[in-house]
CHARMM-style PDB file with segment names, atoms N, HN, CA, C and O in Angstrom:
ATOM      1  N   MET     1      19.058  12.751  -6.009  1.00  0.00      PROA
ATOM      2  CA  MET     1      19.037  11.796  -7.087  1.00  0.00      PROA
ATOM      3  C   MET     1      19.440  10.432  -6.558  1.00  0.00      PROA
ATOM      4  O   MET     1      20.099  10.324  -5.524  1.00  0.00      PROA
ATOM      5  N   VAL     2      19.045   9.412  -7.263  1.00  0.00      PROA
ATOM      6  HN  VAL     2      18.510   9.501  -8.103  1.00  0.00      PROA
ATOM      7  CA  VAL     2      19.263   8.041  -6.845  1.00  0.00      PROA
ATOM      8  C   VAL     2      20.360   7.434  -7.696  1.00  0.00      PROA
ATOM      9  O   VAL     2      20.386   7.637  -8.910  1.00  0.00      PROA
ATOM     10  N   THR     3      21.262   6.693  -7.080  1.00  0.00      PROA
ATOM     11  HN  THR     3      21.240   6.527  -6.094  1.00  0.00      PROA
ATOM     12  CA  THR     3      22.313   6.009  -7.823  1.00  0.00      PROA
ATOM     13  C   THR     3      22.017   4.520  -7.783  1.00  0.00      PROA
ATOM     14  O   THR     3      21.812   3.947  -6.713  1.00  0.00      PROA
ATOM     15  N   ASN     4      21.997   3.897  -8.956  1.00  0.00      PROA
ATOM     16  HN  ASN     4      22.165   4.363  -9.825  1.00  0.00      PROA
ATOM     17  CA  ASN     4      21.745   2.462  -8.981  1.00  0.00      PROA
ATOM     18  C   ASN     4      23.058   1.698  -8.828  1.00  0.00      PROA
ATOM     19  O   ASN     4      24.101   2.323  -8.638  1.00  0.00      PROA
ATOM     20  N   GLY     5      23.040   0.399  -8.902  1.00  0.00      PROA
ATOM     21  HN  GLY     5      22.192  -0.109  -9.056  1.00  0.00      PROA
ATOM     22  CA  GLY     5      24.212  -0.438  -8.681  1.00  0.00      PROA
ATOM     23  C   GLY     5      25.340  -0.232  -9.670  1.00  0.00      PROA
ATOM     24  O   GLY     5      26.470  -0.640  -9.400  1.00  0.00      PROA
ATOM     25  N   GLN     6      25.071   0.382 -10.800  1.00  0.00      PROA
ATOM     26  HN  GLN     6      24.153   0.713 -11.019  1.00  0.00      PROA
ATOM     27  CA  GLN     6      26.093   0.573 -11.824  1.00  0.00      PROA
ATOM     28  C   GLN     6      26.648   1.995 -11.812  1.00  0.00      PROA
ATOM     29  O   GLN     6      27.252   2.426 -12.795  1.00  0.00      PROA
ATOM     30  N   ASN     7      26.453   2.732 -10.715  1.00  0.00      PROA
ATOM     31  HN  ASN     7      25.963   2.383  -9.917  1.00  0.00      PROA
ATOM     32  CA  ASN     7      26.922   4.112 -10.580  1.00  0.00      PROA
ATOM     33  C   ASN     7      26.347   5.041 -11.635  1.00  0.00      PROA
ATOM     34  O   ASN     7      27.011   5.976 -12.081  1.00  0.00      PROA
ATOM     35  N   VAL     8      25.118   4.780 -12.028  1.00  0.00      PROA
ATOM     36  HN  VAL     8      24.578   4.020 -11.666  1.00  0.00      PROA
ATOM     37  CA  VAL     8      24.391   5.652 -12.943  1.00  0.00      PROA
ATOM     38  C   VAL     8      23.339   6.383 -12.125  1.00  0.00      PROA
ATOM     39  O   VAL     8      22.553   5.757 -11.413  1.00  0.00      PROA
ATOM     40  N   THR     9      23.323   7.706 -12.225  1.00  0.00      PROA
ATOM     41  HN  THR     9      23.962   8.214 -12.803  1.00  0.00      PROA
ATOM     42  CA  THR     9      22.359   8.491 -11.473  1.00  0.00      PROA
ATOM     43  C   THR     9      21.006   8.434 -12.157  1.00  0.00      PROA
ATOM     44  O   THR     9      20.887   8.734 -13.345  1.00  0.00      PROA
ATOM     45  N   THR    10      19.992   8.048 -11.407  1.00  0.00      PROA
ATOM     46  HN  THR    10      20.089   7.803 -10.442  1.00  0.00      PROA
ATOM     47  CA  THR    10      18.634   7.985 -11.932  1.00  0.00      PROA
ATOM     48  C   THR    10      17.998   9.364 -11.794  1.00  0.00      PROA
ATOM     49  O   THR    10      17.863   9.886 -10.687  1.00  0.00      PROA
ATOM     50  N   LEU    11      17.613   9.944 -12.916  1.00  0.00      PROA
ATOM     51  HN  LEU    11      17.722   9.519 -13.815  1.00  0.00      PROA
ATOM     52  CA  LEU    11      17.011  11.269 -12.919  1.00  0.00      PROA
ATOM     53  C   LEU    11      15.504  11.212 -12.742  1.00  0.00      PROA
ATOM     54  O   LEU    11      14.903  12.139 -12.199  1.00  0.00      PROA
ATOM     55  N   ALA    12      14.886  10.118 -13.202  1.00  0.00      PROA
ATOM     56  HN  ALA    12      15.374   9.365 -13.644  1.00  0.00      PROA
ATOM     57  CA  ALA    12      13.425   9.998 -13.148  1.00  0.00      PROA
ATOM     58  C   ALA    12      13.041   8.542 -12.923  1.00  0.00      PROA
ATOM     59  O   ALA    12      13.786   7.618 -13.248  1.00  0.00      PROA
ATOM     60  N   LEU    13      11.844   8.370 -12.351  1.00  0.00      PROA
ATOM     61  HN  LEU    13      11.239   9.121 -12.087  1.00  0.00      PROA
ATOM     62  CA  LEU    13      11.331   7.033 -12.060  1.00  0.00      PROA
ATOM     63  C   LEU    13      10.087   6.750 -12.888  1.00  0.00      PROA
ATOM     64  O   LEU    13       9.324   7.659 -13.217  1.00  0.00      PROA
ATOM     65  N   ARG    14       9.894   5.494 -13.216  1.00  0.00      PROA
ATOM     66  HN  ARG    14      10.514   4.755 -12.949  1.00  0.00      PROA
ATOM     67  CA  ARG    14       8.658   5.071 -13.868  1.00  0.00      PROA
ATOM     68  C   ARG    14       7.557   5.062 -12.806  1.00  0.00      PROA
ATOM     69  O   ARG    14       7.855   5.062 -11.611  1.00  0.00      PROA
ATOM     70  N   PRO    15       6.295   5.055 -13.224  1.00  0.00      PROA
ATOM     71  CA  PRO    15       5.195   5.154 -12.252  1.00  0.00      PROA
ATOM     72  C   PRO    15       5.243   4.145 -11.102  1.00  0.00      PROA
ATOM     73  O   PRO    15       5.047   4.526  -9.948  1.00  0.00      PROA
ATOM     74  N   ARG    16       5.495   2.889 -11.389  1.00  0.00      PROA
ATOM     75  HN  ARG    16       5.655   2.580 -12.326  1.00  0.00      PROA
ATOM     76  CA  ARG    16       5.530   1.892 -10.301  1.00  0.00      PROA
ATOM     77  C   ARG    16       6.670   2.177  -9.328  1.00  0.00      PROA
ATOM     78  O   ARG    16       6.507   2.042  -8.115  1.00  0.00      PROA
ATOM     79  N   GLU    17       7.823   2.571  -9.866  1.00  0.00      PROA
ATOM     80  HN  GLU    17       7.955   2.680 -10.852  1.00  0.00      PROA
ATOM     81  CA  GLU    17       8.965   2.886  -9.012  1.00  0.00      PROA
ATOM     82  C   GLU    17       8.682   4.121  -8.153  1.00  0.00      PROA
ATOM     83  O   GLU    17       9.024   4.153  -6.970  1.00  0.00      PROA
ATOM     84  N   ALA    18       8.063   5.124  -8.750  1.00  0.00      PROA
ATOM     85  HN  ALA    18       7.786   5.098  -9.711  1.00  0.00      PROA
ATOM     86  CA  ALA    18       7.739   6.349  -8.023  1.00  0.00      PROA
ATOM     87  C   ALA    18       6.728   6.064  -6.915  1.00  0.00      PROA
ATOM     88  O   ALA    18       6.876   6.556  -5.795  1.00  0.00      PROA
ATOM     89  N   ALA    19       5.707   5.275  -7.224  1.00  0.00      PROA
ATOM     90  HN  ALA    19       5.588   4.876  -8.133  1.00  0.00      PROA
ATOM     91  CA  ALA    19       4.698   4.931  -6.220  1.00  0.00      PROA
ATOM     92  C   ALA    19       5.336   4.165  -5.068  1.00  0.00      PROA
ATOM     93  O   ALA    19       5.046   4.435  -3.903  1.00  0.00      PROA
ATOM     94  N   GLN    20       6.193   3.223  -5.388  1.00  0.00      PROA
ATOM     95  HN  GLN    20       6.429   3.004  -6.335  1.00  0.00      PROA
ATOM     96  CA  GLN    20       6.877   2.446  -4.350  1.00  0.00      PROA
ATOM     97  C   GLN    20       7.765   3.361  -3.497  1.00  0.00      PROA
ATOM     98  O   GLN    20       7.803   3.219  -2.275  1.00  0.00      PROA
ATOM     99  N   ALA    21       8.468   4.284  -4.124  1.00  0.00      PROA
ATOM    100  HN  ALA    21       8.437   4.399  -5.117  1.00  0.00      PROA
ATOM    101  CA  ALA    21       9.342   5.200  -3.392  1.00  0.00      PROA
ATOM    102  C   ALA    21       8.538   6.084  -2.443  1.00  0.00      PROA
ATOM    103  O   ALA    21       9.011   6.418  -1.356  1.00  0.00      PROA
ATOM    104  N   LEU    22       7.327   6.464  -2.847  1.00  0.00      PROA
ATOM    105  HN  LEU    22       6.943   6.192  -3.729  1.00  0.00      PROA
ATOM    106  CA  LEU    22       6.478   7.312  -2.012  1.00  0.00      PROA
ATOM    107  C   LEU    22       5.655   6.514  -1.000  1.00  0.00      PROA
ATOM    108  O   LEU    22       5.075   7.088  -0.079  1.00  0.00      PROA
ATOM    109  N   GLY    23       5.605   5.199  -1.170  1.00  0.00      PROA
ATOM    110  HN  GLY    23       6.077   4.732  -1.918  1.00  0.00      PROA
ATOM    111  CA  GLY    23       4.835   4.365  -0.257  1.00  0.00      PROA
ATOM    112  C   GLY    23       3.345   4.424  -0.508  1.00  0.00      PROA
ATOM    113  O   GLY    23       2.546   4.266   0.415  1.00  0.00      PROA
ATOM    114  N   ILE    24       2.964   4.654  -1.767  1.00  0.00      PROA
ATOM    115  HN  ILE    24       3.612   4.783  -2.517  1.00  0.00      PROA
ATOM    116  CA  ILE    24       1.549   4.695  -2.146  1.00  0.00      PROA
ATOM    117  C   ILE    24       1.327   3.754  -3.313  1.00  0.00      PROA
ATOM    118  O   ILE    24       2.285   3.271  -3.917  1.00  0.00      PROA
ATOM    119  N   SER    25       0.069   3.490  -3.635  1.00  0.00      PROA
ATOM    120  HN  SER    25      -0.709   3.883  -3.145  1.00  0.00      PROA
ATOM    121  CA  SER    25      -0.227   2.606  -4.759  1.00  0.00      PROA
ATOM    122  C   SER    25      -0.062   3.366  -6.080  1.00  0.00      PROA
ATOM    123  O   SER    25      -0.173   4.592  -6.110  1.00  0.00      PROA
ATOM    124  N   PRO    26       0.201   2.639  -7.166  1.00  0.00      PROA
ATOM    125  CA  PRO    26       0.272   3.298  -8.473  1.00  0.00      PROA
ATOM    126  C   PRO    26      -1.028   4.034  -8.820  1.00  0.00      PROA
ATOM    127  O   PRO    26      -0.990   5.083  -9.463  1.00  0.00      PROA
ATOM    128  N   ARG    27      -2.162   3.497  -8.403  1.00  0.00      PROA
ATOM    129  HN  ARG    27      -2.192   2.645  -7.881  1.00  0.00      PROA
ATOM    130  CA  ARG    27      -3.446   4.150  -8.676  1.00  0.00      PROA
ATOM    131  C   ARG    27      -3.555   5.490  -7.940  1.00  0.00      PROA
ATOM    132  O   ARG    27      -4.034   6.476  -8.501  1.00  0.00      PROA
ATOM    133  N   THR    28      -3.109   5.517  -6.689  1.00  0.00      PROA
ATOM    134  HN  THR    28      -2.719   4.717  -6.234  1.00  0.00      PROA
ATOM    135  CA  THR    28      -3.117   6.767  -5.930  1.00  0.00      PROA
ATOM    136  C   THR    28      -2.156   7.777  -6.555  1.00  0.00      PROA
ATOM    137  O   THR    28      -2.473   8.962  -6.659  1.00  0.00      PROA
ATOM    138  N   LEU    29      -0.982   7.302  -6.971  1.00  0.00      PROA
ATOM    139  HN  LEU    29      -0.725   6.340  -6.887  1.00  0.00      PROA
ATOM    140  CA  LEU    29      -0.024   8.186  -7.638  1.00  0.00      PROA
ATOM    141  C   LEU    29      -0.649   8.797  -8.881  1.00  0.00      PROA
ATOM    142  O   LEU    29      -0.530  10.000  -9.113  1.00  0.00      PROA
ATOM    143  N   TRP    30      -1.307   7.983  -9.671  1.00  0.00      PROA
ATOM    144  HN  TRP    30      -1.404   7.006  -9.483  1.00  0.00      PROA
ATOM    145  CA  TRP    30      -1.924   8.473 -10.899  1.00  0.00      PROA
ATOM    146  C   TRP    30      -3.001   9.522 -10.595  1.00  0.00      PROA
ATOM    147  O   TRP    30      -3.123  10.511 -11.317  1.00  0.00      PROA
ATOM    148  N   ALA    31      -3.773   9.308  -9.540  1.00  0.00      PROA
ATOM    149  HN  ALA    31      -3.673   8.504  -8.954  1.00  0.00      PROA
ATOM    150  CA  ALA    31      -4.802  10.275  -9.162  1.00  0.00      PROA
ATOM    151  C   ALA    31      -4.191  11.600  -8.701  1.00  0.00      PROA
ATOM    152  O   ALA    31      -4.815  12.653  -8.833  1.00  0.00      PROA
ATOM    153  N   LEU    32      -2.978  11.546  -8.164  1.00  0.00      PROA
ATOM    154  HN  LEU    32      -2.471  10.690  -8.057  1.00  0.00      PROA
ATOM    155  CA  LEU    32      -2.302  12.749  -7.676  1.00  0.00      PROA
ATOM    156  C   LEU    32      -1.385  13.387  -8.722  1.00  0.00      PROA
ATOM    157  O   LEU    32      -0.765  14.418  -8.460  1.00  0.00      PROA
ATOM    158  N   THR    33      -1.303  12.780  -9.894  1.00  0.00      PROA
ATOM    159  HN  THR    33      -1.807  11.942 -10.107  1.00  0.00      PROA
ATOM    160  CA  THR    33      -0.406  13.278 -10.940  1.00  0.00      PROA
ATOM    161  C   THR    33      -1.039  14.432 -11.696  1.00  0.00      PROA
ATOM    162  O   THR    33      -2.226  14.411 -12.019  1.00  0.00      PROA
ATOM    163  N   ALA    34      -0.214  15.447 -11.972  1.00  0.00      PROA
ATOM    164  HN  ALA    34       0.751  15.464 -11.709  1.00  0.00      PROA
ATOM    165  CA  ALA    34      -0.666  16.616 -12.748  1.00  0.00      PROA
ATOM    166  C   ALA    34      -1.161  16.144 -14.113  1.00  0.00      PROA
ATOM    167  O   ALA    34      -0.554  15.228 -14.668  1.00  0.00      PROA
ATOM    168  N   PRO    35      -2.208  16.700 -14.683  1.00  0.00      PROA
ATOM    169  CA  PRO    35      -2.904  17.910 -14.269  1.00  0.00      PROA
ATOM    170  C   PRO    35      -4.021  17.682 -13.245  1.00  0.00      PROA
ATOM    171  O   PRO    35      -4.608  18.657 -12.774  1.00  0.00      PROA
ATOM    172  N   ARG    36      -4.336  16.443 -12.886  1.00  0.00      PROA
ATOM    173  HN  ARG    36      -3.860  15.651 -13.269  1.00  0.00      PROA
ATOM    174  CA  ARG    36      -5.404  16.195 -11.908  1.00  0.00      PROA
ATOM    175  C   ARG    36      -4.987  16.562 -10.499  1.00  0.00      PROA
ATOM    176  O   ARG    36      -5.808  16.990  -9.688  1.00  0.00      PROA
ATOM    177  N   GLY    37      -3.720  16.395 -10.217  1.00  0.00      PROA
ATOM    178  HN  GLY    37      -3.053  16.047 -10.876  1.00  0.00      PROA
ATOM    179  CA  GLY    37      -3.238  16.626  -8.864  1.00  0.00      PROA
ATOM    180  C   GLY    37      -1.917  17.358  -8.858  1.00  0.00      PROA
ATOM    181  O   GLY    37      -1.469  17.849  -9.894  1.00  0.00      PROA
ATOM    182  N   PRO    38      -1.285  17.437  -7.690  1.00  0.00      PROA
ATOM    183  CA  PRO    38      -0.097  18.271  -7.534  1.00  0.00      PROA
ATOM    184  C   PRO    38       1.245  17.626  -7.875  1.00  0.00      PROA
ATOM    185  O   PRO    38       2.250  18.333  -7.945  1.00  0.00      PROA
ATOM    186  N   ILE    39       1.300  16.315  -8.088  1.00  0.00      PROA
ATOM    187  HN  ILE    39       0.484  15.740  -8.031  1.00  0.00      PROA
ATOM    188  CA  ILE    39       2.596  15.673  -8.339  1.00  0.00      PROA
ATOM    189  C   ILE    39       3.001  15.890  -9.795  1.00  0.00      PROA
ATOM    190  O   ILE    39       2.268  15.516 -10.711  1.00  0.00      PROA
ATOM    191  N   PRO    40       4.175  16.498 -10.007  1.00  0.00      PROA
ATOM    192  CA  PRO    40       4.622  16.769 -11.373  1.00  0.00      PROA
ATOM    193  C   PRO    40       5.154  15.512 -12.058  1.00  0.00      PROA
ATOM    194  O   PRO    40       5.705  14.616 -11.419  1.00  0.00      PROA
ATOM    195  N   CYS    41       4.974  15.476 -13.369  1.00  0.00      PROA
ATOM    196  HN  CYS    41       4.527  16.204 -13.888  1.00  0.00      PROA
ATOM    197  CA  CYS    41       5.507  14.373 -14.155  1.00  0.00      PROA
ATOM    198  C   CYS    41       5.947  14.919 -15.507  1.00  0.00      PROA
ATOM    199  O   CYS    41       5.650  16.058 -15.865  1.00  0.00      PROA
ATOM    200  N   VAL    42       6.660  14.082 -16.245  1.00  0.00      PROA
ATOM    201  HN  VAL    42       6.901  13.156 -15.954  1.00  0.00      PROA
ATOM    202  CA  VAL    42       7.094  14.415 -17.593  1.00  0.00      PROA
ATOM    203  C   VAL    42       6.527  13.342 -18.515  1.00  0.00      PROA
ATOM    204  O   VAL    42       6.721  12.148 -18.289  1.00  0.00      PROA
ATOM    205  N   ARG    43       5.835  13.774 -19.541  1.00  0.00      PROA
ATOM    206  HN  ARG    43       5.677  14.744 -19.725  1.00  0.00      PROA
ATOM    207  CA  ARG    43       5.300  12.844 -20.540  1.00  0.00      PROA
ATOM    208  C   ARG    43       6.173  12.939 -21.778  1.00  0.00      PROA
ATOM    209  O   ARG    43       6.346  14.017 -22.347  1.00  0.00      PROA
ATOM    210  N   ILE    44       6.726  11.797 -22.193  1.00  0.00      PROA
ATOM    211  HN  ILE    44       6.586  10.922 -21.731  1.00  0.00      PROA
ATOM    212  CA  ILE    44       7.591  11.786 -23.365  1.00  0.00      PROA
ATOM    213  C   ILE    44       7.074  10.788 -24.382  1.00  0.00      PROA
ATOM    214  O   ILE    44       6.358   9.849 -24.035  1.00  0.00      PROA
ATOM    215  N   GLY    45       7.436  10.993 -25.628  1.00  0.00      PROA
ATOM    216  HN  GLY    45       8.018  11.756 -25.910  1.00  0.00      PROA
ATOM    217  CA  GLY    45       6.997  10.112 -26.699  1.00  0.00      PROA
ATOM    218  C   GLY    45       5.607  10.472 -27.180  1.00  0.00      PROA
ATOM    219  O   GLY    45       5.041  11.498 -26.802  1.00  0.00      PROA
ATOM    220  N   HSD    46       5.066   9.597 -28.030  1.00  0.00      PROA
ATOM    221  HN  HSD    46       5.526   8.764 -28.337  1.00  0.00      PROA
ATOM    222  CA  HSD    46       3.723   9.811 -28.563  1.00  0.00      PROA
ATOM    223  C   HSD    46       3.100   8.471 -28.929  1.00  0.00      PROA
ATOM    224  O   HSD    46       3.799   7.477 -29.128  1.00  0.00      PROA
ATOM    225  N   GLY    47       1.790   8.463 -29.011  1.00  0.00      PROA
ATOM    226  HN  GLY    47       1.223   9.270 -28.849  1.00  0.00      PROA
ATOM    227  CA  GLY    47       1.072   7.244 -29.381  1.00  0.00      PROA
ATOM    228  C   GLY    47       1.272   6.136 -28.366  1.00  0.00      PROA
ATOM    229  O   GLY    47       1.255   6.377 -27.159  1.00  0.00      PROA
ATOM    230  N   ARG    48       1.461   4.928 -28.856  1.00  0.00      PROA
ATOM    231  HN  ARG    48       1.476   4.732 -29.836  1.00  0.00      PROA
ATOM    232  CA  ARG    48       1.626   3.762 -27.985  1.00  0.00      PROA
ATOM    233  C   ARG    48       2.959   3.762 -27.256  1.00  0.00      PROA
ATOM    234  O   ARG    48       3.126   3.044 -26.270  1.00  0.00      PROA
ATOM    235  N   ARG    49       3.895   4.548 -27.722  1.00  0.00      PROA
ATOM    236  HN  ARG    49       3.760   5.132 -28.523  1.00  0.00      PROA
ATOM    237  CA  ARG    49       5.216   4.602 -27.098  1.00  0.00      PROA
ATOM    238  C   ARG    49       5.336   5.731 -26.078  1.00  0.00      PROA
ATOM    239  O   ARG    49       6.440   6.061 -25.645  1.00  0.00      PROA
ATOM    240  N   ARG    50       4.232   6.312 -25.703  1.00  0.00      PROA
ATOM    241  HN  ARG    50       3.335   6.044 -26.056  1.00  0.00      PROA
ATOM    242  CA  ARG    50       4.236   7.403 -24.743  1.00  0.00      PROA
ATOM    243  C   ARG    50       4.553   6.868 -23.343  1.00  0.00      PROA
ATOM    244  O   ARG    50       4.035   5.831 -22.928  1.00  0.00      PROA
ATOM    245  N   SER    51       5.400   7.586 -22.635  1.00  0.00      PROA
ATOM    246  HN  SER    51       5.821   8.429 -22.972  1.00  0.00      PROA
ATOM    247  CA  SER    51       5.791   7.191 -21.288  1.00  0.00      PROA
ATOM    248  C   SER    51       5.599   8.351 -20.329  1.00  0.00      PROA
ATOM    249  O   SER    51       5.673   9.518 -20.716  1.00  0.00      PROA
ATOM    250  N   VAL    52       5.355   8.014 -19.084  1.00  0.00      PROA
ATOM    251  HN  VAL    52       5.295   7.067 -18.770  1.00  0.00      PROA
ATOM    252  CA  VAL    52       5.263   9.005 -18.023  1.00  0.00      PROA
ATOM    253  C   VAL    52       6.426   8.742 -17.078  1.00  0.00      PROA
ATOM    254  O   VAL    52       6.636   7.614 -16.633  1.00  0.00      PROA
ATOM    255  N   LEU    53       7.172   9.784 -16.778  1.00  0.00      PROA
ATOM    256  HN  LEU    53       7.002  10.701 -17.139  1.00  0.00      PROA
ATOM    257  CA  LEU    53       8.293   9.689 -15.852  1.00  0.00      PROA
ATOM    258  C   LEU    53       8.122  10.723 -14.748  1.00  0.00      PROA
ATOM    259  O   LEU    53       7.564  11.799 -14.964  1.00  0.00      PROA
ATOM    260  N   TYR    54       8.607  10.383 -13.576  1.00  0.00      PROA
ATOM    261  HN  TYR    54       9.061   9.509 -13.400  1.00  0.00      PROA
ATOM    262  CA  TYR    54       8.532  11.276 -12.418  1.00  0.00      PROA
ATOM    263  C   TYR    54       9.959  11.666 -12.030  1.00  0.00      PROA
ATOM    264  O   TYR    54      10.705  10.832 -11.517  1.00  0.00      PROA
ATOM    265  N   PRO    55      10.349  12.928 -12.268  1.00  0.00      PROA
ATOM    266  CA  PRO    55      11.694  13.369 -11.887  1.00  0.00      PROA
ATOM    267  C   PRO    55      11.916  13.223 -10.379  1.00  0.00      PROA
ATOM    268  O   PRO    55      11.087  13.655  -9.579  1.00  0.00      PROA
ATOM    269  N   VAL    56      13.026  12.618 -10.005  1.00  0.00      PROA
ATOM    270  HN  VAL    56      13.700  12.266 -10.656  1.00  0.00      PROA
ATOM    271  CA  VAL    56      13.327  12.362  -8.598  1.00  0.00      PROA
ATOM    272  C   VAL    56      13.351  13.664  -7.803  1.00  0.00      PROA
ATOM    273  O   VAL    56      12.792  13.722  -6.708  1.00  0.00      PROA
ATOM    274  N   ASP    57      13.981  14.703  -8.328  1.00  0.00      PROA
ATOM    275  HN  ASP    57      14.435  14.656  -9.218  1.00  0.00      PROA
ATOM    276  CA  ASP    57      14.040  15.984  -7.609  1.00  0.00      PROA
ATOM    277  C   ASP    57      12.646  16.573  -7.393  1.00  0.00      PROA
ATOM    278  O   ASP    57      12.364  17.127  -6.331  1.00  0.00      PROA
ATOM    279  N   ALA    58      11.782  16.456  -8.388  1.00  0.00      PROA
ATOM    280  HN  ALA    58      12.011  16.007  -9.252  1.00  0.00      PROA
ATOM    281  CA  ALA    58      10.418  16.986  -8.261  1.00  0.00      PROA
ATOM    282  C   ALA    58       9.631  16.209  -7.206  1.00  0.00      PROA
ATOM    283  O   ALA    58       8.855  16.799  -6.453  1.00  0.00      PROA
ATOM    284  N   LEU    59       9.825  14.896  -7.148  1.00  0.00      PROA
ATOM    285  HN  LEU    59      10.454  14.417  -7.760  1.00  0.00      PROA
ATOM    286  CA  LEU    59       9.150  14.088  -6.127  1.00  0.00      PROA
ATOM    287  C   LEU    59       9.627  14.479  -4.732  1.00  0.00      PROA
ATOM    288  O   LEU    59       8.828  14.567  -3.800  1.00  0.00      PROA
ATOM    289  N   ARG    60      10.920  14.712  -4.591  1.00  0.00      PROA
ATOM    290  HN  ARG    60      11.570  14.640  -5.348  1.00  0.00      PROA
ATOM    291  CA  ARG    60      11.455  15.119  -3.285  1.00  0.00      PROA
ATOM    292  C   ARG    60      10.909  16.476  -2.860  1.00  0.00      PROA
ATOM    293  O   ARG    60      10.545  16.664  -1.699  1.00  0.00      PROA
ATOM    294  N   ARG    61      10.849  17.422  -3.795  1.00  0.00      PROA
ATOM    295  HN  ARG    61      11.145  17.269  -4.738  1.00  0.00      PROA
ATOM    296  CA  ARG    61      10.301  18.748  -3.474  1.00  0.00      PROA
ATOM    297  C   ARG    61       8.843  18.636  -3.058  1.00  0.00      PROA
ATOM    298  O   ARG    61       8.427  19.246  -2.073  1.00  0.00      PROA
ATOM    299  N   TRP    62       8.054  17.845  -3.816  1.00  0.00      PROA
ATOM    300  HN  TRP    62       8.392  17.349  -4.616  1.00  0.00      PROA
ATOM    301  CA  TRP    62       6.641  17.682  -3.501  1.00  0.00      PROA
ATOM    302  C   TRP    62       6.468  17.059  -2.115  1.00  0.00      PROA
ATOM    303  O   TRP    62       5.627  17.499  -1.331  1.00  0.00      PROA
ATOM    304  N   LEU    63       7.263  16.042  -1.820  1.00  0.00      PROA
ATOM    305  HN  LEU    63       7.947  15.685  -2.457  1.00  0.00      PROA
ATOM    306  CA  LEU    63       7.166  15.374  -0.528  1.00  0.00      PROA
ATOM    307  C   LEU    63       7.545  16.324   0.608  1.00  0.00      PROA
ATOM    308  O   LEU    63       6.912  16.302   1.663  1.00  0.00      PROA
ATOM    309  N   SER    64       8.556  17.145   0.408  1.00  0.00      PROA
ATOM    310  HN  SER    64       9.070  17.163  -0.450  1.00  0.00      PROA
ATOM    311  CA  SER    64       8.949  18.130   1.413  1.00  0.00      PROA
ATOM    312  C   SER    64       7.837  19.148   1.638  1.00  0.00      PROA
ATOM    313  O   SER    64       7.571  19.542   2.773  1.00  0.00      PROA
ATOM    314  N   GLN    65       7.192  19.570   0.561  1.00  0.00      PROA
ATOM    315  HN  GLN    65       7.409  19.250  -0.361  1.00  0.00      PROA
ATOM    316  CA  GLN    65       6.074  20.508   0.678  1.00  0.00      PROA
ATOM    317  C   GLN    65       4.935  19.882   1.465  1.00  0.00      PROA
ATOM    318  O   GLN    65       4.309  20.548   2.290  1.00  0.00      PROA
ATOM    319  N   GLN    66       4.664  18.616   1.217  1.00  0.00      PROA
ATOM    320  HN  GLN    66       5.172  18.075   0.547  1.00  0.00      PROA
ATOM    321  CA  GLN    66       3.591  17.930   1.935  1.00  0.00      PROA
ATOM    322  C   GLN    66       3.921  17.834   3.419  1.00  0.00      PROA
ATOM    323  O   GLN    66       3.057  18.048   4.269  1.00  0.00      PROA
ATOM    324  N   ALA    67       5.165  17.514   3.724  1.00  0.00      PROA
ATOM    325  HN  ALA    67       5.867  17.340   3.033  1.00  0.00      PROA
ATOM    326  CA  ALA    67       5.586  17.417   5.131  1.00  0.00      PROA
ATOM    327  C   ALA    67       5.468  18.784   5.801  1.00  0.00      PROA
ATOM    328  O   ALA    67       5.062  18.870   6.960  1.00  0.00      PROA
ATOM    329  N   GLY    68       5.817  19.843   5.089  1.00  0.00      PROA
ATOM    330  HN  GLY    68       6.147  19.772   4.148  1.00  0.00      PROA
ATOM    331  CA  GLY    68       5.719  21.179   5.639  1.00  0.00      PROA
ATOM    332  C   GLY    68       4.290  21.601   5.882  1.00  0.00      PROA
ATOM    333  O   GLY    68       3.998  22.256   6.883  1.00  0.00      PROA
ATOM    334  N   SER    69       3.381  21.234   4.971  1.00  0.00      PROA
ATOM    335  HN  SER    69       3.618  20.703   4.157  1.00  0.00      PROA
ATOM    336  CA  SER    69       1.976  21.622   5.147  1.00  0.00      PROA
ATOM    337  C   SER    69       1.337  20.856   6.308  1.00  0.00      PROA
ATOM    338  O   SER    69       0.453  21.387   6.981  1.00  0.00      PROA
ATOM    339  N   GLU    70       1.770  19.623   6.550  1.00  0.00      PROA
ATOM    340  HN  GLU    70       2.489  19.192   6.004  1.00  0.00      PROA
ATOM    341  CA  GLU    70       1.236  18.873   7.693  1.00  0.00      PROA
ATOM    342  C   GLU    70       1.703  19.490   9.002  1.00  0.00      PROA
ATOM    343  O   GLU    70       0.952  19.519   9.977  1.00  0.00      PROA
ATOM    344  N   ASP    71       2.945  19.988   9.033  1.00  0.00      PROA
ATOM    345  HN  ASP    71       3.555  19.965   8.241  1.00  0.00      PROA
ATOM    346  CA  ASP    71       3.452  20.643  10.240  1.00  0.00      PROA
ATOM    347  C   ASP    71       2.649  21.888  10.566  1.00  0.00      PROA
ATOM    348  O   ASP    71       2.378  22.164  11.735  1.00  0.00      PROA
ATOM    349  N   ARG    72       2.263  22.650   9.534  1.00  0.00      PROA
ATOM    350  HN  ARG    72       2.483  22.425   8.585  1.00  0.00      PROA
ATOM    351  CA  ARG    72       1.505  23.885   9.744  1.00  0.00      PROA
ATOM    352  C   ARG    72       0.091  23.593  10.231  1.00  0.00      PROA
ATOM    353  O   ARG    72      -0.487  24.401  10.957  1.00  0.00      PROA
ATOM    354  N   GLU    73      -0.484  22.436   9.840  1.00  0.00      PROA
ATOM    355  HN  GLU    73      -0.015  21.779   9.250  1.00  0.00      PROA
ATOM    356  CA  GLU    73      -1.854  22.097  10.235  1.00  0.00      PROA
ATOM    357  C   GLU    73      -1.919  21.676  11.701  1.00  0.00      PROA
ATOM    358  O   GLU    73      -2.978  21.787  12.319  1.00  0.00      PROA
ATOM    359  N   GLN    74      -0.836  21.205  12.260  1.00  0.00      PROA
ATOM    360  HN  GLN    74       0.024  21.115  11.758  1.00  0.00      PROA
ATOM    361  CA  GLN    74      -0.853  20.699  13.644  1.00  0.00      PROA
ATOM    362  C   GLN    74      -0.662  21.788  14.646  1.00  0.00      PROA
ATOM    363  OT1 GLN    74      -0.652  21.525  15.849  1.00  0.00      PROA
TER     364      GLN     74
END
């Protein structure tokens, strides 16, 4: 989990923050987001107030899985 400057633990990131943390574009993140792709997200709210959040722990697990699959391919 990530701690911001106010000692508050960040549980989830907004799409731009998640893309920046992964080093990819927001468009690439969206293409890889479930159900189209393997990156898990949480959709909250409804209508115009609907938000997509990416749990930090889920992003770390996904990234570790990707690193592991690249090791097996080499």
